N, CA, C and O of each residue as an XYZ file, in Angstrom:
640
protein
N     -90.553     47.911     51.437
C     -90.386     47.919     50.001
C     -88.914     47.967     49.590
O     -88.518     47.219     48.696
N     -88.077     48.831     50.216
C     -86.667     48.882     49.840
C     -85.961     47.532     50.059
O     -85.024     47.189     49.338
N     -86.422     46.783     51.055
C     -85.815     45.487     51.322
C     -86.044     44.545     50.139
O     -85.136     43.803     49.767
N     -87.241     44.560     49.538
C     -87.541     43.718     48.380
C     -86.691     44.123     47.179
O     -86.237     43.264     46.422
N     -86.478     45.397     47.004
C     -85.664     45.883     45.886
C     -84.215     45.434     46.058
O     -83.562     45.025     45.099
N     -83.727     45.517     47.282
C     -82.350     45.099     47.554
C     -82.198     43.599     47.310
O     -81.227     43.169     46.687
N     -83.134     42.816     47.787
C     -83.079     41.363     47.600
C     -83.164     41.014     46.116
O     -82.406     40.175     45.630
N     -84.074     41.647     45.404
C     -84.213     41.399     43.967
C     -82.938     41.783     43.226
O     -82.490     41.058     42.338
N     -82.360     42.906     43.585
C     -81.116     43.357     42.958
C     -79.987     42.368     43.228
O     -79.208     42.046     42.331
N     -79.903     41.889     44.466
C     -78.877     40.905     44.810
C     -79.054     39.615     44.010
O     -78.076     39.046     43.524
N     -80.274     39.161     43.876
C     -80.540     37.938     43.107
C     -80.120     38.116     41.649
O     -79.500     37.228     41.062
N     -80.456     39.256     41.076
C     -80.076     39.536     39.684
C     -78.552     39.581     39.550
O     -77.995     39.011     38.613
N     -77.881     40.253     40.479
C     -76.421     40.345     40.425
C     -75.765     38.979     40.571
O     -74.822     38.662     39.845
N     -76.248     38.182     41.489
C     -75.695     36.836     41.682
C     -75.900     35.998     40.430
O     -75.005     35.258     40.020
N     -77.075     36.111     39.824
C     -77.361     35.361     38.602
C     -76.426     35.773     37.476
O     -75.965     34.922     36.715
N     -76.145     37.048     37.360
C     -75.248     37.540     36.310
C     -73.805     37.135     36.605
O     -73.074     36.731     35.701
N     -73.400     37.243     37.863
C     -72.015     36.955     38.223
C     -71.702     35.465     38.203
O     -70.568     35.085     37.912
N     -72.661     34.626     38.500
C     -72.452     33.187     38.573
C     -73.490     32.478     37.707
O     -74.423     31.871     38.233
N     -73.336     32.550     36.392
C     -74.333     31.924     35.523
C     -74.337     30.406     35.684
O     -73.321     29.799     36.020
N     -75.462     29.828     35.445
C     -75.617     28.380     35.551
C     -74.985     27.733     34.332
O     -75.241     28.151     33.202
N     -74.160     26.711     34.552
C     -73.577     25.952     33.447
C     -74.649     25.028     32.893
O     -75.145     24.151     33.601
N     -75.002     25.220     31.642
C     -76.090     24.460     31.036
C     -75.613     23.156     30.415
O     -76.060     22.788     29.329
N     -74.746     22.482     31.065
C     -74.256     21.184     30.619
C     -73.833     21.232     29.158
O     -74.374     20.520     28.312
N     -72.859     22.083     28.882
C     -72.382     22.273     27.511
C     -71.852     20.983     26.910
O     -71.803     20.838     25.689
N     -71.454     20.046     27.761
C     -70.921     18.800     27.224
C     -71.980     17.991     26.485
O     -71.644     17.065     25.748
N     -73.245     18.325     26.670
C     -74.292     17.595     25.966
C     -74.547     18.136     24.571
O     -75.230     17.491     23.775
N     -74.012     19.305     24.263
C     -74.260     19.923     22.969
C     -72.966     19.898     22.166
O     -72.011     20.581     22.535
N     -72.907     19.131     21.080
C     -71.661     19.084     20.325
C     -71.356     20.421     19.668
O     -72.246     21.069     19.118
N     -70.115     20.825     19.726
C     -69.691     22.050     19.054
C     -69.529     21.784     17.564
O     -69.960     22.582     16.732
N     -68.914     20.674     17.239
C     -68.745     20.334     15.840
C     -68.725     18.820     15.688
O     -68.227     18.106     16.559
N     -69.260     18.346     14.598
C     -69.255     16.919     14.302
C     -68.652     16.762     12.917
O     -69.124     17.370     11.957
N     -67.623     15.959     12.816
C     -67.020     15.770     11.502
C     -67.872     14.813     10.676
O     -68.687     14.064     11.214
N     -67.678     14.849      9.403
C     -68.356     13.924      8.507
C     -67.793     12.525      8.716
O     -66.639     12.353      9.107
N     -68.631     11.533      8.449
C     -68.127     10.164      8.433
C     -67.184     10.022      7.251
O     -67.441     10.563      6.176
N     -66.118      9.312      7.445
C     -65.243      9.024      6.325
C     -64.700      7.615      6.472
O     -64.531      7.114      7.584
N     -64.432      6.990      5.355
C     -63.941      5.612      5.351
C     -62.432      5.647      5.570
O     -61.703      6.337      4.857
N     -61.974      4.884      6.577
C     -60.546      4.866      6.878
C     -59.897      3.533      6.527
O     -58.671      3.423      6.529
N     -60.717      2.507      6.222
C     -60.173      1.188      5.896
C     -61.202      0.436      5.073
O     -62.408      0.579      5.280
N     -60.713     -0.366      4.137
C     -61.621     -1.196      3.349
C     -60.861     -2.408      2.836
O     -59.726     -2.291      2.375
N     -61.495     -3.579      2.919
C     -60.940     -4.788      2.318
C     -62.090     -5.627      1.772
O     -63.200     -5.123      1.603
N     -61.829     -6.898      1.496
C     -62.861     -7.760      0.903
C     -63.978     -8.112      1.878
O     -65.068     -8.492      1.448
N     -63.733     -7.995      3.173
C     -64.705     -8.418      4.178
C     -65.555     -7.280      4.738
O     -66.743     -7.466      5.000
N     -64.965     -6.123      4.919
C     -65.686     -5.023      5.558
C     -64.990     -3.697      5.283
O     -63.920     -3.649      4.674
N     -65.628     -2.616      5.749
C     -64.998     -1.297      5.719
C     -65.250     -0.625      7.055
O     -66.150     -1.019      7.797
N     -64.454      0.391      7.361
C     -64.560      1.095      8.642
C     -64.816      2.568      8.379
O     -64.086      3.223      7.635
N     -65.875      3.077      9.011
C     -66.182      4.504      8.986
C     -65.748      5.113     10.309
O     -65.899      4.495     11.363
N     -65.216      6.307     10.253
C     -64.793      7.006     11.468
C     -65.579      8.300     11.618
O     -65.743      9.055     10.660
N     -66.063      8.547     12.833
C     -66.789      9.776     13.147
C     -66.164     10.395     14.390
O     -65.912      9.706     15.378
N     -65.918     11.694     14.333
C     -65.346     12.402     15.473
C     -66.326     13.465     15.938
O     -66.810     14.271     15.143
N     -66.616     13.460     17.247
C     -67.493     14.462     17.845
C     -66.709     15.194     18.922
O     -66.066     14.574     19.769
N     -66.769     16.526     18.881
C     -66.021     17.352     19.830
C     -67.006     18.137     20.690
O     -67.931     18.762     20.172
N     -66.800     18.100     22.013
C     -67.648     18.818     22.959
C     -66.805     19.831     23.720
O     -65.720     19.493     24.193
N     -67.282     21.062     23.848
C     -66.644     22.043     24.721
C     -67.198     21.833     26.122
O     -68.414     21.787     26.310
N     -66.314     21.706     27.107
C     -66.756     21.520     28.487
C     -66.836     22.836     29.242
O     -67.371     22.882     30.350
N     -66.313     23.900     28.660
C     -66.466     25.244     29.208
C     -66.483     26.206     28.035
O     -66.331     25.782     26.889
N     -66.658     27.444     28.288
C     -66.842     28.427     27.220
C     -65.631     28.502     26.302
O     -64.512     28.724     26.766
N     -65.847     28.316     24.992
C     -64.745     28.446     24.047
C     -64.467     29.901     23.677
O     -63.596     30.164     22.848
N     -65.182     30.843     24.271
C     -65.102     32.241     23.863
C     -63.938     32.997     24.485
O     -63.500     34.013     23.946
N     -63.442     32.519     25.598
C     -62.376     33.246     26.285
C     -61.062     33.136     25.522
O     -60.654     32.045     25.124
N     -60.404     34.276     25.321
C     -59.081     34.292     24.701
C     -57.980     34.420     25.743
O     -56.803     34.523     25.397
N     -58.353     34.414     27.000
C     -57.398     34.548     28.093
C     -56.554     33.277     28.166
O     -57.070     32.205     28.479
N     -55.269     33.393     27.880
C     -54.402     32.214     27.856
C     -54.117     31.668     29.248
O     -53.639     30.542     29.386
N     -54.403     32.446     30.272
C     -54.173     31.953     31.624
C     -55.308     31.046     32.080
O     -55.197     30.372     33.104
N     -56.398     31.030     31.320
C     -57.551     30.199     31.670
C     -57.497     28.921     30.847
O     -57.516     28.968     29.617
N     -57.431     27.788     31.518
C     -57.433     26.516     30.803
C     -58.823     26.211     30.286
O     -59.824     26.479     30.950
N     -58.869     25.649     29.099
C     -60.127     25.241     28.489
C     -60.106     23.729     28.345
O     -59.040     23.112     28.323
N     -61.280     23.140     28.247
C     -61.385     21.687     28.164
C     -62.254     21.279     26.993
O     -63.262     21.917     26.692
N     -61.848     20.208     26.339
C     -62.651     19.595     25.289
C     -62.720     18.107     25.558
O     -61.756     17.483     26.001
N     -63.883     17.560     25.278
C     -64.061     16.121     25.310
C     -64.288     15.674     23.872
O     -65.067     16.286     23.140
N     -63.613     14.614     23.474
C     -63.672     14.148     22.092
C     -64.026     12.672     22.079
O     -63.509     11.886     22.874
N     -64.910     12.309     21.171
C     -65.230     10.899     20.942
C     -64.951     10.582     19.485
O     -65.461     11.248     18.583
N     -64.140      9.565     19.262
C     -63.893      9.094     17.898
C     -64.376      7.648     17.836
O     -63.873      6.780     18.549
N     -65.355      7.408     16.975
C     -65.957      6.088     16.842
C     -65.598      5.491     15.496
O     -65.816      6.103     14.450
N     -65.045      4.289     15.536
C     -64.827      3.518     14.320
C     -65.933      2.477     14.241
O     -66.058      1.619     15.114
N     -66.730      2.563     13.187
C     -67.836      1.635     12.976
C     -67.450      0.680     11.857
O     -67.168      1.097     10.733
N     -67.443     -0.603     12.181
C     -67.065     -1.628     11.221
C     -68.340     -2.145     10.568
O     -69.263     -2.587     11.251
N     -68.382     -2.087      9.232
C     -69.580     -2.486      8.489
C     -69.219     -3.506      7.422
O     -68.112     -3.506      6.882
N     -70.195     -4.391      7.128
C     -69.961     -5.327      6.034
C     -70.167     -4.610      4.706
O     -70.544     -3.438      4.681
N     -69.923     -5.308      3.608
C     -70.007     -4.678      2.284
C     -71.410     -4.163      1.970
O     -71.566     -3.253      1.156
N     -72.434     -4.737      2.609
C     -73.813     -4.278      2.400
C     -74.134     -3.038      3.241
O     -75.216     -2.465      3.109
N     -73.203     -2.624      4.102
C     -73.414     -1.438      4.930
C     -74.004     -1.720      6.296
O     -74.312     -0.787      7.037
N     -74.169     -2.998      6.650
C     -74.715     -3.357      7.964
C     -73.608     -3.276      9.016
O     -72.504     -3.781      8.815
N     -73.924     -2.633     10.138
C     -72.949     -2.488     11.217
C     -72.679     -3.830     11.876
O     -73.603     -4.535     12.282
N     -71.404     -4.172     11.977
C     -70.982     -5.402     12.646
C     -70.515     -5.113     14.071
O     -70.822     -5.864     14.997
N     -69.774     -4.020     14.239
C     -69.221     -3.684     15.553
C     -68.769     -2.228     15.540
O     -68.645     -1.602     14.487
N     -68.528     -1.711     16.744
C     -67.970     -0.360     16.839
C     -67.061     -0.253     18.056
O     -67.261     -0.921     19.070
N     -66.066      0.599     17.925
C     -65.133      0.914     18.999
C     -65.116      2.433     19.121
O     -64.928      3.138     18.130
N     -65.315      2.937     20.350
C     -65.296      4.378     20.588
C     -64.196      4.716     21.582
O     -64.146      4.170     22.684
N     -63.321      5.621     21.180
C     -62.292      6.161     22.061
C     -62.766      7.525     22.535
O     -63.079      8.394     21.721
N     -62.821      7.716     23.850
C     -63.215      9.000     24.446
C     -62.005      9.592     25.155
O     -61.265      8.884     25.838
N     -61.813     10.889     24.989
C     -60.672     11.551     25.625
C     -61.064     12.957     26.043
O     -61.876     13.611     25.388
N     -60.481     13.412     27.136
C     -60.669     14.782     27.600
C     -59.316     15.480     27.563
O     -58.308     14.942     28.021
N     -59.316     16.689     27.009
C     -58.090     17.463     26.858
C     -58.223     18.810     27.558
O     -59.305     19.394     27.611
N     -57.106     19.290     28.093
C     -56.998     20.628     28.658
C     -55.948     21.375     27.843
O     -54.892     20.827     27.527
N     -56.246     22.635     27.503
C     -55.297     23.441     26.729
C     -55.458     24.899     27.136
O     -56.514     25.305     27.620
N     -54.397     25.687     26.934
C     -54.461     27.093     27.358
C     -53.718     28.056     26.432
O     -53.493     29.206     26.807
N     -53.337     27.621     25.251
C     -52.595     28.478     24.338
C     -51.093     28.322     24.454
O     -50.359     28.737     23.557
N     -50.620     27.729     25.546
C     -49.193     27.468     25.740
C     -48.891     25.974     25.727
O     -47.888     25.537     25.165
N     -49.769     25.202     26.352
C     -49.577     23.753     26.426
C     -50.926     23.061     26.306
O     -51.979     23.695     26.369
N     -50.868     21.756     26.134
C     -52.086     20.945     26.149
C     -51.747     19.597     26.764
O     -50.592     19.172     26.762
N     -52.767     18.933     27.287
C     -52.554     17.595     27.830
C     -53.845     16.798     27.751
O     -54.948     17.341     27.812
N     -53.669     15.503     27.613
C     -54.802     14.581     27.667
C     -54.953     14.171     29.123
O     -54.025     13.615     29.711
N     -56.106     14.437     29.703
C     -56.294     14.195     31.132
C     -57.066     12.917     31.430
O     -57.030     12.419     32.555
N     -57.767     12.383     30.429
C     -58.591     11.205     30.692
C     -58.875     10.484     29.379
O     -59.114     11.120     28.352
N     -58.848      9.147     29.418
C     -59.267      8.348     28.267
C     -60.166      7.218     28.732
O     -60.118      6.789     29.885
N     -60.973      6.757     27.819
C     -61.863      5.631     28.069
C     -62.228      5.044     26.716
O     -62.036      5.689     25.685
N     -62.748      3.837     26.715
C     -63.214      3.255     25.463
C     -64.469      2.433     25.715
O     -64.755      2.026     26.841
N     -65.202      2.202     24.646
C     -66.344      1.295     24.708
C     -66.394      0.520     23.401
O     -65.953      0.999     22.356
N     -66.937     -0.680     23.481
C     -67.080     -1.522     22.295
C     -68.499     -2.059     22.242
O     -69.177     -2.172     23.264
N     -68.930     -2.386     21.046
C     -70.219     -3.065     20.899
C     -70.184     -3.893     19.623
O     -69.514     -3.545     18.651
N     -70.914     -4.987     19.651
C     -71.080     -5.825     18.467
C     -72.567     -6.010     18.233
O     -73.361     -6.023     19.174
N     -72.934     -6.152     16.965
C     -74.363     -6.237     16.647
C     -74.844     -7.668     16.453
O     -76.046     -7.907     16.331
N     -73.925     -8.610     16.424
C     -74.341    -10.014     16.347
C     -73.271    -10.884     16.990
O     -72.215    -10.389     17.383
N     -73.541    -12.164     17.094
C     -72.620    -13.070     17.779
C     -71.481    -13.558     16.897
O     -70.615    -14.292     17.372
N     -71.460    -13.173     15.636
C     -70.417    -13.647     14.731
C     -69.089    -12.920     14.933
O     -68.040    -13.422     14.530
N     -69.127    -11.749     15.551
C     -67.926    -10.944     15.745
C     -67.699    -10.676     17.228
O     -68.649    -10.571     18.004
N     -66.425    -10.565     17.612
C     -66.103    -10.233     18.998
C     -64.767     -9.488     19.043
O     -63.928     -9.631     18.153
N     -64.591     -8.697     20.091
C     -63.330     -7.995     20.319
C     -62.443     -8.886     21.180
O     -62.785     -9.182     22.325
N     -61.313     -9.311     20.639
C     -60.387    -10.125     21.432
C     -59.509     -9.244     22.316
O     -58.961     -9.709     23.315
N     -59.379     -7.971     21.946
C     -58.673     -7.025     22.811
C     -59.146     -5.614     22.501
O     -59.559     -5.308     21.382
N     -59.077     -4.771     23.506
C     -59.420     -3.354     23.353
C     -58.772     -2.598     24.510
O     -58.862     -3.015     25.665
N     -58.119     -1.487     24.189
C     -57.449     -0.684     25.208
C     -57.581      0.800     24.878
O     -57.933      1.178     23.760
N     -57.293      1.619     25.867
C     -57.190      3.072     25.683
C     -56.121      3.570     26.643
O     -56.040      3.124     27.788
N     -55.302      4.498     26.163
C     -54.271      5.068     27.043
C     -54.013      6.516     26.631
O     -54.424      6.962     25.559
N     -53.326      7.228     27.507
C     -53.014      8.636     27.239
C     -51.544      8.886     27.527
O     -50.941      8.259     28.398
N     -50.991      9.812     26.775
C     -49.624     10.266     27.032
C     -49.513     11.680     26.493
O     -49.786     11.940     25.321
N     -49.109     12.582     27.362
C     -48.952     13.987     26.985
C     -50.260     14.532     26.407
O     -51.250     14.623     27.133
N     -50.289     14.889     25.149
C     -51.467     15.484     24.510
C     -52.134     14.521     23.516
O     -52.875     14.950     22.631
N     -51.866     13.217     23.669
C     -52.378     12.217     22.728
C     -53.131     11.122     23.472
O     -52.676     10.622     24.501
N     -54.292     10.761     22.929
C     -55.048      9.595     23.398
C     -54.943      8.531     22.312
O     -55.071      8.830     21.125
N     -54.709      7.295     22.725
C     -54.559      6.198     21.768
C     -55.457      5.044     22.177
O     -55.501      4.657     23.345
N     -56.162      4.508     21.214
C     -56.991      3.333     21.432
C     -56.588      2.241     20.461
O     -56.288      2.511     19.299
N     -56.583      1.016     20.936
C     -56.258     -0.143     20.101
C     -57.352     -1.181     20.257
O     -57.914     -1.353     21.339
N     -57.646     -1.869     19.170
C     -58.594     -2.970     19.268
C     -58.295     -4.025     18.220
O     -57.723     -3.741     17.167
N     -58.694     -5.249     18.533
C     -58.654     -6.346     17.574
C     -60.044     -6.946     17.527
O     -60.591     -7.369     18.546
N     -60.600     -6.976     16.345
C     -61.933     -7.529     16.107
C     -61.760     -8.843     15.362
O     -61.082     -8.901     14.336
N     -62.382     -9.905     15.888
C     -62.281    -11.229     15.285
C     -63.651    -11.736     14.860
O     -64.673    -11.414     15.466
N     -63.639    -12.538     13.802
C     -64.857    -13.232     13.390
C     -64.774    -14.649     13.927
O     -63.776    -15.339     13.720
N     -65.823    -15.085     14.620
C     -65.843    -16.423     15.204
C     -65.782    -17.473     14.101
O     -66.295    -17.276     13.000
N     -65.143    -18.592     14.425
C     -65.019    -19.735     13.511
C     -64.413    -19.323     12.177
O     -64.802    -19.828     11.123
N     -63.458    -18.401     12.233
C     -62.829    -17.895     11.021
C     -61.462    -17.325     11.372
O     -61.170    -17.059     12.538
N     -60.641    -17.142     10.373
C     -59.345    -16.502     10.588
C     -59.410    -15.005     10.297
O     -58.398    -14.310     10.386
N     -60.592    -14.508      9.951
C     -60.757    -13.087      9.639
C     -60.650    -12.273     10.924
O     -61.361    -12.525     11.897
N     -59.753    -11.296     10.910
C     -59.629    -10.391     12.050
C     -59.085     -9.061     11.553
O     -58.503     -8.965     10.473
N     -59.290     -8.048     12.370
C     -58.777     -6.722     12.034
C     -58.251     -6.070     13.302
O     -58.936     -6.029     14.324
N     -57.033     -5.565     13.222
C     -56.421     -4.827     14.321
C     -56.286     -3.371     13.889
O     -55.872     -3.080     12.767
N     -56.638     -2.471     14.785
C     -56.624     -1.054     14.428
C     -56.167     -0.202     15.608
O     -56.337     -0.573     16.769
N     -55.590      0.940     15.284
C     -55.182      1.934     16.272
C     -55.857      3.256     15.940
O     -55.871      3.685     14.786
N     -56.415      3.895     16.959
C     -57.051      5.204     16.811
C     -56.262      6.185     17.663
O     -55.927      5.884     18.809
N     -55.966      7.344     17.119
C     -55.321      8.382     17.918
C     -56.126      9.673     17.831
O     -56.721      9.994     16.803
N     -56.124     10.391     18.934
C     -56.709     11.728     18.998
C     -55.663     12.603     19.675
O     -55.130     12.243     20.725
N     -55.375     13.738     19.080
C     -54.434     14.659     19.711
C     -55.041     16.053     19.765
O     -55.925     16.403     18.983
N     -54.543     16.831     20.706
C     -55.022     18.200     20.901
C     -53.803     19.101     21.030
O     -52.951     18.878     21.890
N     -53.717     20.122     20.173
C     -52.577     21.028     20.283
C     -52.847     22.109     21.330
O     -53.917     22.135     21.937
N     -51.889     22.989     21.539
C     -51.977     23.994     22.602
C     -53.142     24.961     22.424
O     -53.559     25.609     23.384
N     -53.678     25.066     21.195
C     -54.807     25.956     20.919
C     -56.147     25.232     20.868
O     -57.171     25.842     20.558
N     -56.147     23.933     21.171
C     -57.390     23.178     21.198
C     -57.782     22.562     19.876
O     -58.896     22.057     19.742
N     -56.891     22.591     18.889
C     -57.185     21.963     17.601
C     -57.061     20.456     17.730
O     -56.044     19.942     18.197
N     -58.093     19.760     17.316
C     -58.150     18.306     17.442
C     -57.730     17.661     16.128
O     -58.178     18.052     15.050
N     -56.868     16.677     16.243
C     -56.453     15.882     15.074
C     -56.805     14.435     15.303
O     -56.544     13.593     14.444
């Protein structure tokens, strides 16, 4: 009987000391409202930013680095509100109260019909800033739009 108690106690202690990470990156911490960042006679662009904590945001220990993953999506819509295309810049940031850095960037594009295409799209990182660029063109037309998206993270994890 004492052996079962010891084993049970050890299991409980291990569970408390090493909690399972419940894939926090799947649960957004905060989602900003959509807002219009561009508008002309042909279309308008809505921007949405989603921020994910990749580890516990509760620690105030500055010696412990924290990570955030951020997705900023620009959705290009026609005047009727129908989505034509979207560009998403994804970035991962590390910060600790003293410094911050962008450790990873990526991008994705999509179009909803064959009338529009991305002639270029890029993503890059430098220091604490992620930058994405894209050019969206309308086929058989001179209509095009070039845009730059930036995401930055300060030393305290504030996303701009």
